[in-house]
C-alpha positions as protocol buffer text, in pm:
chain_id: "A"
residue {
  index: 1
  type: LYS
  ca { x: -55 y: 7 z: -17 }
}
residue {
  index: 2
  type: GLY
  ca { x: 172 y: 371 z: -105 }
}
residue {
  index: 3
  type: VAL
  ca { x: 324 y: 205 z: -322 }
}
residue {
  index: 4
  type: GLU
  ca { x: 334 y: 345 z: -688 }
}
residue {
  index: 5
  type: MET
  ca { x: 413 y: 89 z: -955 }
}
residue {
  index: 6
  type: LYS
  ca { x: 588 y: 191 z: -1249 }
}
residue {
  index: 7
  type: VAL
  ca { x: 482 y: 60 z: -1553 }
}
residue {
  index: 8
  type: ASN
  ca { x: 626 y: 65 z: -1859 }
}
residue {
  index: 9
  type: GLU
  ca { x: 533 y: 59 z: -2254 }
}
residue {
  index: 10
  type: VAL
  ca { x: 816 y: -115 z: -2529 }
}
residue {
  index: 11
  type: LEU
  ca { x: 744 y: 72 z: -2842 }
}
residue {
  index: 12
  type: GLU
  ca { x: 895 y: -144 z: -3136 }
}
residue {
  index: 13
  type: ALA
  ca { x: 992 y: 97 z: -3447 }
}
residue {
  index: 14
  type: ILE
  ca { x: 1002 y: -73 z: -3726 }
}
residue {
  index: 15
  type: PRO
  ca { x: 1156 y: 37 z: -4103 }
}
residue {
  index: 16
  type: LYS
  ca { x: 832 y: 56 z: -4392 }
}
residue {
  index: 17
  type: HIS
  ca { x: 1133 y: -51 z: -4603 }
}
residue {
  index: 18
  type: TRP
  ca { x: 1521 y: -109 z: -4680 }
}
residue {
  index: 19
  type: PHE
  ca { x: 1588 y: 276 z: -4708 }
}
residue {
  index: 20
  type: SER
  ca { x: 1341 y: 465 z: -4591 }
}
residue {
  index: 21
  type: TRP
  ca { x: 1312 y: 619 z: -4256 }
}
residue {
  index: 22
  type: ASP
  ca { x: 985 y: 590 z: -4228 }
}
residue {
  index: 23
  type: PHE
  ca { x: 917 y: 346 z: -3957 }
}
residue {
  index: 24
  type: LEU
  ca { x: 560 y: 177 z: -3815 }
}
residue {
  index: 25
  type: ILE
  ca { x: 556 y: 172 z: -3438 }
}
residue {
  index: 26
  type: THR
  ca { x: 444 y: -108 z: -3218 }
}
residue {
  index: 27
  type: SER
  ca { x: 318 y: -180 z: -2898 }
}
residue {
  index: 28
  type: SER
  ca { x: 231 y: -537 z: -2813 }
}
residue {
  index: 29
  type: SER
  ca { x: 283 y: -601 z: -3215 }
}
residue {
  index: 30
  type: ARG
  ca { x: -30 y: -361 z: -3199 }
}
residue {
  index: 31
  type: PRO
  ca { x: 25 y: -77 z: -3479 }
}
residue {
  index: 32
  type: VAL
  ca { x: -27 y: 273 z: -3318 }
}
residue {
  index: 33
  type: ALA
  ca { x: 171 y: 484 z: -3512 }
}
residue {
  index: 34
  type: GLU
  ca { x: 347 y: 589 z: -3834 }
}
residue {
  index: 35
  type: LEU
  ca { x: 658 y: 839 z: -3838 }
}
residue {
  index: 36
  type: GLY
  ca { x: 842 y: 949 z: -4138 }
}
residue {
  index: 37
  type: ILE
  ca { x: 1165 y: 1206 z: -4113 }
}
residue {
  index: 38
  type: SER
  ca { x: 1216 y: 1428 z: -4432 }
}
residue {
  index: 39
  type: TRP
  ca { x: 1498 y: 1369 z: -4640 }
}
residue {
  index: 40
  type: TRP
  ca { x: 1565 y: 1725 z: -4686 }
}
residue {
  index: 41
  type: ARG
  ca { x: 1510 y: 1892 z: -4383 }
}
residue {
  index: 42
  type: GLU
  ca { x: 1396 y: 1717 z: -4021 }
}
residue {
  index: 43
  type: LYS
  ca { x: 1056 y: 1760 z: -4046 }
}
residue {
  index: 44
  type: GLY
  ca { x: 820 y: 1501 z: -3994 }
}
residue {
  index: 45
  type: GLU
  ca { x: 480 y: 1371 z: -4022 }
}
residue {
  index: 46
  type: LEU
  ca { x: 310 y: 1106 z: -3718 }
}
residue {
  index: 47
  type: MET
  ca { x: 48 y: 953 z: -3762 }
}
residue {
  index: 48
  type: ILE
  ca { x: -59 y: 859 z: -3408 }
}
residue {
  index: 49
  type: GLU
  ca { x: -355 y: 609 z: -3357 }
}
residue {
  index: 50
  type: GLY
  ca { x: -535 y: 771 z: -3654 }
}
residue {
  index: 51
  type: LEU
  ca { x: -426 y: 1152 z: -3624 }
}
residue {
  index: 52
  type: PRO
  ca { x: -225 y: 1343 z: -3813 }
}
residue {
  index: 53
  type: HIS
  ca { x: 45 y: 1518 z: -3586 }
}
residue {
  index: 54
  type: GLN
  ca { x: 356 y: 1789 z: -3734 }
}
residue {
  index: 55
  type: VAL
  ca { x: 771 y: 1772 z: -3645 }
}
residue {
  index: 56
  type: TYR
  ca { x: 947 y: 2111 z: -3696 }
}
residue {
  index: 57
  type: ARG
  ca { x: 1161 y: 2340 z: -3660 }
}
residue {
  index: 58
  type: GLU
  ca { x: 1063 y: 2661 z: -3471 }
}
residue {
  index: 59
  type: ARG
  ca { x: 1329 y: 2836 z: -3718 }
}
residue {
  index: 60
  type: PHE
  ca { x: 1458 y: 2748 z: -4092 }
}
residue {
  index: 61
  type: MET
  ca { x: 1816 y: 2623 z: -3934 }
}
residue {
  index: 62
  type: GLY
  ca { x: 1786 y: 2573 z: -3669 }
}
residue {
  index: 63
  type: GLY
  ca { x: 1510 y: 2589 z: -3296 }
}
residue {
  index: 64
  type: ALA
  ca { x: 1317 y: 2412 z: -3113 }
}
residue {
  index: 65
  type: PHE
  ca { x: 1165 y: 2089 z: -3242 }
}
residue {
  index: 66
  type: ILE
  ca { x: 779 y: 2090 z: -3188 }
}
residue {
  index: 67
  type: LEU
  ca { x: 544 y: 1830 z: -3207 }
}
residue {
  index: 68
  type: SER
  ca { x: 160 y: 1968 z: -3280 }
}
residue {
  index: 69
  type: SER
  ca { x: -146 y: 1898 z: -3417 }
}
residue {
  index: 70
  type: ASN
  ca { x: -452 y: 2016 z: -3512 }
}
residue {
  index: 71
  type: GLY
  ca { x: -251 y: 2398 z: -3435 }
}
residue {
  index: 72
  type: SER
  ca { x: -139 y: 2342 z: -3088 }
}
residue {
  index: 73
  type: VAL
  ca { x: 208 y: 2299 z: -2966 }
}
residue {
  index: 74
  type: LEU
  ca { x: 231 y: 1970 z: -2783 }
}
residue {
  index: 75
  type: ALA
  ca { x: 552 y: 1927 z: -2709 }
}
residue {
  index: 76
  type: ARG
  ca { x: 890 y: 2053 z: -2765 }
}
residue {
  index: 77
  type: ALA
  ca { x: 1251 y: 1983 z: -2787 }
}
residue {
  index: 78
  type: GLU
  ca { x: 1584 y: 2201 z: -2800 }
}
residue {
  index: 79
  type: LYS
  ca { x: 1899 y: 2046 z: -2862 }
}
residue {
  index: 80
  type: PRO
  ca { x: 2182 y: 2226 z: -2601 }
}
residue {
  index: 81
  type: SER
  ca { x: 2466 y: 2231 z: -2755 }
}
residue {
  index: 82
  type: ALA
  ca { x: 2514 y: 2123 z: -3163 }
}
residue {
  index: 83
  type: PHE
  ca { x: 2849 y: 1883 z: -3030 }
}
residue {
  index: 84
  type: ARG
  ca { x: 2608 y: 1673 z: -2747 }
}
residue {
  index: 85
  type: ARG
  ca { x: 2381 y: 1425 z: -2870 }
}
residue {
  index: 86
  type: SER
  ca { x: 2126 y: 1535 z: -2648 }
}
residue {
  index: 87
  type: PHE
  ca { x: 1747 y: 1723 z: -2594 }
}
residue {
  index: 88
  type: LEU
  ca { x: 1592 y: 1908 z: -2277 }
}
residue {
  index: 89
  type: LEU
  ca { x: 1224 y: 1812 z: -2377 }
}
residue {
  index: 90
  type: ASP
  ca { x: 948 y: 2015 z: -2217 }
}
residue {
  index: 91
  type: TYR
  ca { x: 631 y: 1858 z: -2155 }
}
residue {
  index: 92
  type: MET
  ca { x: 364 y: 1949 z: -1940 }
}
residue {
  index: 93
  type: GLY
  ca { x: 535 y: 2199 z: -1714 }
}
residue {
  index: 94
  type: LYS
  ca { x: 763 y: 1928 z: -1655 }
}
residue {
  index: 95
  type: ARG
  ca { x: 1183 y: 1855 z: -1778 }
}
residue {
  index: 96
  type: TYR
  ca { x: 1255 y: 1577 z: -1930 }
}
residue {
  index: 97
  type: THR
  ca { x: 1639 y: 1493 z: -2125 }
}
residue {
  index: 98
  type: LEU
  ca { x: 1675 y: 1227 z: -2381 }
}
residue {
  index: 99
  type: GLN
  ca { x: 2065 y: 1226 z: -2423 }
}
residue {
  index: 100
  type: ALA
  ca { x: 2355 y: 936 z: -2601 }
}
residue {
  index: 101
  type: ARG
  ca { x: 2424 y: 654 z: -2315 }
}
residue {
  index: 102
  type: SER
  ca { x: 2792 y: 689 z: -2452 }
}
residue {
  index: 103
  type: ALA
  ca { x: 2974 y: 884 z: -2759 }
}
residue {
  index: 104
  type: PHE
  ca { x: 2936 y: 628 z: -2986 }
}
residue {
  index: 105
  type: GLY
  ca { x: 2613 y: 415 z: -2882 }
}
residue {
  index: 106
  type: ARG
  ca { x: 2339 y: 453 z: -3016 }
}
residue {
  index: 107
  type: THR
  ca { x: 2155 y: 427 z: -2750 }
}
residue {
  index: 108
  type: PHE
  ca { x: 1936 y: 674 z: -2544 }
}
residue {
  index: 109
  type: ILE
  ca { x: 1831 y: 773 z: -2260 }
}
residue {
  index: 110
  type: LEU
  ca { x: 1514 y: 968 z: -2083 }
}
residue {
  index: 111
  type: SER
  ca { x: 1591 y: 1097 z: -1784 }
}
residue {
  index: 112
  type: GLU
  ca { x: 1330 y: 1280 z: -1556 }
}
residue {
  index: 113
  type: ASP
  ca { x: 1523 y: 1462 z: -1241 }
}
residue {
  index: 114
  type: SER
  ca { x: 1827 y: 1359 z: -1315 }
}
residue {
  index: 115
  type: ALA
  ca { x: 1691 y: 977 z: -1298 }
}
residue {
  index: 116
  type: GLU
  ca { x: 1668 y: 792 z: -1559 }
}
residue {
  index: 117
  type: ILE
  ca { x: 1282 y: 658 z: -1661 }
}
residue {
  index: 118
  type: GLY
  ca { x: 1374 y: 526 z: -1977 }
}
residue {
  index: 119
  type: SER
  ca { x: 1583 y: 445 z: -2289 }
}
residue {
  index: 120
  type: ILE
  ca { x: 1582 y: 357 z: -2691 }
}
residue {
  index: 121
  type: HIS
  ca { x: 1797 y: 102 z: -2825 }
}
residue {
  index: 122
  type: PRO
  ca { x: 1875 y: -52 z: -3154 }
}
residue {
  index: 123
  type: THR
  ca { x: 1809 y: -390 z: -3173 }
}
residue {
  index: 124
  type: GLY
  ca { x: 2082 y: -533 z: -3313 }
}
residue {
  index: 125
  type: LEU
  ca { x: 2398 y: -365 z: -3466 }
}
residue {
  index: 126
  type: LEU
  ca { x: 2346 y: -242 z: -3838 }
}
residue {
  index: 127
  type: THR
  ca { x: 1941 y: -157 z: -3801 }
}
residue {
  index: 128
  type: ARG
  ca { x: 1741 y: 78 z: -3802 }
}
residue {
  index: 129
  type: ARG
  ca { x: 1510 y: -80 z: -3572 }
}
residue {
  index: 130
  type: ALA
  ca { x: 1458 y: -6 z: -3273 }
}
residue {
  index: 131
  type: ARG
  ca { x: 1286 y: -68 z: -2906 }
}
residue {
  index: 132
  type: ALA
  ca { x: 1168 y: 254 z: -2675 }
}
residue {
  index: 133
  type: VAL
  ca { x: 1107 y: 140 z: -2330 }
}
residue {
  index: 134
  type: LEU
  ca { x: 917 y: 423 z: -2147 }
}
residue {
  index: 135
  type: PRO
  ca { x: 710 y: 501 z: -1911 }
}
residue {
  index: 136
  type: GLY
  ca { x: 335 y: 425 z: -1929 }
}
residue {
  index: 137
  type: HIS
  ca { x: 190 y: 730 z: -1803 }
}
residue {
  index: 138
  type: LEU
  ca { x: 355 y: 917 z: -2059 }
}
residue {
  index: 139
  type: PRO
  ca { x: 132 y: 1000 z: -2384 }
}
residue {
  index: 140
  type: LEU
  ca { x: 157 y: 773 z: -2686 }
}
residue {
  index: 141
  type: PHE
  ca { x: 276 y: 1093 z: -2890 }
}
residue {
  index: 142
  type: PHE
  ca { x: 552 y: 1233 z: -2664 }
}
residue {
  index: 143
  type: LYS
  ca { x: 692 y: 869 z: -2664 }
}
residue {
  index: 144
  type: VAL
  ca { x: 630 y: 879 z: -3027 }
}
residue {
  index: 145
  type: PHE
  ca { x: 757 y: 1228 z: -3030 }
}
residue {
  index: 146
  type: LEU
  ca { x: 1077 y: 1100 z: -2850 }
}
residue {
  index: 147
  type: ILE
  ca { x: 1149 y: 792 z: -3103 }
}
residue {
  index: 148
  type: TRP
  ca { x: 1162 y: 1022 z: -3422 }
}
residue {
  index: 149
  type: LEU
  ca { x: 1392 y: 1284 z: -3163 }
}
residue {
  index: 150
  type: THR
  ca { x: 1631 y: 942 z: -3164 }
}
residue {
  index: 151
  type: LEU
  ca { x: 1575 y: 832 z: -3575 }
}
residue {
  index: 152
  type: VAL
  ca { x: 1672 y: 1192 z: -3647 }
}
residue {
  index: 153
  type: LEU
  ca { x: 2001 y: 1185 z: -3454 }
}
residue {
  index: 154
  type: TRP
  ca { x: 2048 y: 862 z: -3627 }
}
residue {
  index: 155
  type: LYS
  ca { x: 2025 y: 916 z: -3948 }
}
residue {
  index: 156
  type: ARG
  ca { x: 2225 y: 1242 z: -3945 }
}
residue {
  index: 157
  type: GLU
  ca { x: 2501 y: 996 z: -3812 }
}
residue {
  index: 158
  type: ALA
  ca { x: 2454 y: 739 z: -4079 }
}
residue {
  index: 159
  type: GLU
  ca { x: 2457 y: 1055 z: -4336 }
}
residue {
  index: 160
  type: SER
  ca { x: 2764 y: 1157 z: -4192 }
}
residue {
  index: 161
  type: THR
  ca { x: 2953 y: 857 z: -4268 }
}
residue {
  index: 162
  type: SER
  ca { x: 2831 y: 764 z: -4589 }
}
């Protein structure tokens, strides 16, 4: 009694095609969202449980990443440094950090008040497929936004090495 259970949700991000940066997001093998990352700018369309959402930069070549739906801003993420693989996120008055676990790995950690509360990681060495283990109390649109931000950084890294 008086103990709050911390239940996590596991989401899978599965590339739709071999070279595509479009993904199907599943929860317990059930499709819950689709996301795409634009080829020429860091923006995208998210279809979350049948509802369209947009992700875009606040300014043409910079600024915060914004998640919106029906013209309302739902969440925002800022990169505190161009040289670090991390984001500071604002959602419902709370601050979260999404950052790479290590300098060279692709695993990202979600923290709240410097406590690790979730992760997003590739399911294999040479794959874009990802598994996200995120707090169940966060809404699906915010979890999909976190996955999208992680995939944007993976795409940047893939483009810089090719």
